ZAMARGU-4260 file (C-alpha; in steps of 0.2 Angstrom, whole numbers, plus 5000, padded with zeros to 4 digits):
<rodrens>
0) 4623/4880/5078 | 4631/4891/5065 | 4644/4877/5060 | 4629/4863/5058 | 4620/4875/5046
5) 4635/4882/5036 | 4640/4865/5031 | 4656/4864/5020 | 4660/4883/5027 | 4673/4883/5042
10) 4677/4895/5054 | 4695/4898/5056 | 4706/4912/5059 | 4708/4927/5049 | 4724/4932/5042
15) 4719/4946/5033 | 4705/4959/5034 | 4699/4956/5017 | 4698/4938/5020 | 4687/4941/5035
20) 4676/4952/5024 | 4674/4939/5011 | 4669/4926/5025 | 4657/4938/5032 | 4649/4940/5013
25) 4647/4921/5013 | 4638/4922/5030 | 4626/4937/5023 | 4621/4925/5008 | 4619/4909/5019
30) 4609/4921/5031 | 4597/4926/5016 | 4595/4909/5010 | 4590/4902/5028 | 4577/4917/5029
35) 4585/4924/5044 | 4587/4942/5035 | 4578/4948/5020 | 4591/4955/5011 | 4610/4953/5009
40) 4619/4968/5015 | 4633/4974/5004 | 4651/4971/5010 | 4663/4985/5003 | 4680/4978/5000
45) 4695/4989/5003 | 4705/4994/4987 | 4722/4992/4995 | 4729/4982/5011 | 4746/4984/5020
50) 4747/4966/5016 | 4764/4963/5006 | 4763/4953/4991 | 4778/4945/4996 | 4791/4947/5011
55) 4810/4950/5013 | 4820/4933/5010 | 4832/4928/5025 | 4850/4926/5022 | 4849/4907/5023
60) 4836/4909/5009 | 4848/4921/4999 | 4861/4907/5000 | 4849/4894/4993 | 4844/4904/4979
65) 4863/4908/4975 | 4866/4889/4977 | 4852/4884/4964 | 4856/4897/4951 | 4861/4885/4939
70) 4843/4875/4939 | 4838/4887/4924 | 4851/4880/4912 | 4859/4898/4909 | 4875/4897/4898
75) 4885/4905/4913 | 4876/4902/4930 | 4891/4913/4938 | 4882/4929/4928 | 4865/4924/4938
80) 4874/4923/4954 | 4883/4938/4951 | 4865/4947/4947 | 4856/4939/4963 | 4871/4945/4975
85) 4869/4962/4966 | 4850/4964/4970 | 4854/4957/4988 | 4866/4971/4991 | 4860/4985/4981
90) 4842/4985/4984 | 4839/4990/4965 | 4823/4985/4955 | 4827/4972/4943 | 4824/4983/4928
95) 4837/4995/4936 | 4850/4982/4938 | 4848/4976/4921 | 4850/4995/4915 | 4865/4996/4926
100) 4882/5001/4915 | 4900/5006/4921 | 4903/5020/4911 | 4888/5026/4901 | 4881/5043/4910
105) 4867/5044/4897 | 4857/5031/4906 | 4862/5023/4924 | 4880/5022/4928 | 4891/5018/4942
110) 4901/5031/4951 | 4913/5021/4963 | 4924/5035/4967 | 4909/5044/4976 | 4899/5028/4978
115) 4884/5034/4969 | 4873/5027/4955 | 4869/5040/4943 | 4851/5039/4935 | 4845/5048/4920
120) 4827/5053/4922 | 4822/5041/4907 | 4831/5028/4915 | 4822/5023/4930 | 4805/5024/4940
125) 4805/5041/4947 | 4808/5049/4929 | 4820/5062/4935 | 4839/5065/4938 | 4845/5056/4953
130) 4861/5054/4961 | 4857/5039/4973 | 4869/5032/4987 | 4876/5015/4985 | 4875/5004/5000
135) 4893/5000/5006 | 4892/4982/5003 | 4887/4985/4986 | 4901/4997/4982 | 4913/4983/4989
140) 4906/4971/4977 | 4908/4981/4963 | 4926/4986/4968 | 4929/4967/4969 | 4927/4967/4948
145) 4944/4969/4941 | 4946/4986/4933 | 4948/4978/4916 | 4931/4971/4917 | 4922/4987/4921
150) 4915/4990/4905 | 4897/4988/4896 | 4882/4983/4907 | 4887/4977/4925 | 4875/4964/4925
155) 4874/4952/4910 | 4863/4936/4914 | 4861/4924/4900 | 4846/4913/4896 | 4848/4895/4890
160) 4847/4901/4873 | 4860/4914/4867 | 4849/4926/4856 | 4861/4939/4853 | 4852/4952/4862
165) 4851/4958/4883 | 4836/4947/4892 | 4821/4958/4894 | 4816/4961/4911 | 4801/4951/4913
170) 4811/4936/4907 | 4824/4939/4919 | 4812/4940/4932 | 4802/4924/4927 | 4819/4914/4928
175) 4823/4921/4946 | 4806/4914/4952 | 4810/4898/4944 | 4826/4898/4955 | 4816/4903/4969
180) 4804/4888/4967 | 4818/4877/4964 | 4826/4882/4981 | 4807/4881/4988 | 4806/4897/4994
185) 4788/4902/4998 | 4785/4921/5001 | 4766/4922/5000 | 4750/4911/4997 | 4733/4914/4992
190) 4717/4910/5000 | 4714/4897/4987 | 4733/4890/4991 | 4743/4897/4976 | 4760/4897/4982
195) 4771/4913/4976 | 4790/4910/4977 | 4804/4922/4979 | 4806/4935/4965 | 4818/4949/4962
200) 4808/4961/4973 | 4809/4951/4987 | 4828/4954/4987 | 4823/4974/4987 | 4811/4969/5001
205) 4826/4960/5011 | 4837/4975/5007 | 4824/4987/5014 | 4821/4976/5029 | 4840/4976/5034
210) 4843/4994/5032 | 4826/4998/5042 | 4835/4991/5057 | 4850/5003/5054 | 4846/5019/5049
215) 4832/5031/5049 | 4817/5030/5038 | 4821/5047/5031 | 4838/5038/5026 | 4830/5023/5019
220) 4819/5033/5008 | 4834/5040/5000 | 4843/5024/4998 | 4827/5015/4991 | 4823/5031/4980
225) 4805/5030/4986 | 4795/5045/4980 | 4785/5045/4996 | 4792/5041/5013 | 4775/5033/5017
230) 4780/5019/5006 | 4796/5017/5016 | 4787/5016/5031 | 4773/5005/5025 | 4782/4990/5016
235) 4799/4991/5026 | 4799/4999/5042 | 4794/4988/5058 | 4786/4975/5047 | 4792/4961/5057
240) 4783/4962/5075 | 4793/4947/5083 | 4809/4957/5079 | 4804/4971/5086 | 4798/4960/5103
245) 4814/4954/5104 | 4823/4971/5103 | 4810/4978/5118 | 4815/4962/5128 | 4834/4965/5124
250) 4832/4983/5131 | 4825/4976/5146 | 4838/4963/5148 | 4825/4950/5148 | 4818/4937/5138
255) 4800/4930/5134 | 4790/4923/5148 | 4805/4927/5161 | 4802/4945/5168 | 4790/4948/5183
260) 4781/4965/5185 | 4785/4963/5204 | 4805/4961/5201 | 4806/4978/5190 | 4809/4995/5196
265) 4793/5001/5203 | 4778/4992/5207 | 4759/4993/5201 | 4755/5003/5215 | 4765/5015/5210
270) 4758/5017/5194 | 4748/5033/5190 | 4731/5032/5195 | 4718/5036/5182 | 4701/5044/5190
275) 4686/5036/5187
</rodrens>
């Protein structure tokens, strides 16, 4: 009956809590117009949700972006590939990566001997002096750079026009999204169907997800330089439920749909009885 009266409004499964609330508001408005209820109840929308604005990109998607890096028409696409690899292995925010220097300790600089990134208070989001550990793969990547080339900024991506100045972070961000779009890597979609393509921050999400499967949230917090561990746990740890299910199955030595409760150690009759 409801479907007949709602007309164009269709029932469907809801992927987000806010989406369900918006639909509920539509139903309330329709009910008022039909005379079923006298006034429309207010629906309080949450200020924030656990839904990610993007997602961790996969290794295969990363490879596709490396392949499509020349689509932006940059003078030296290899510099862009070097930047993308740096974002992938380091977990740095894009603005931090563009500030990273080989030797200048007045900003953000590399300490390869100790595998650290030295960050002055004014040079990054946390606004405090920090000695941050490098991920081993990032340290190895930087060690592969010939010693004679380890001067100036670590990453030097150029645009399609040589303006004689370094690219602004927002410009570099837009160009990376352009690469993501060319590689057809969709990371999110709005209710209205607007697609969001892979961005620099999705590289950071991928870094966080990979390391969340290797180390504790405490170590991951330090590696990603989060101010609050809740940020680490909210956005990077345990987001992939399918992967967690797979690991749980592996711990039992079974695969989906193959386990039989009767063949496992213990039976239903041996389970603790809950009093009525």
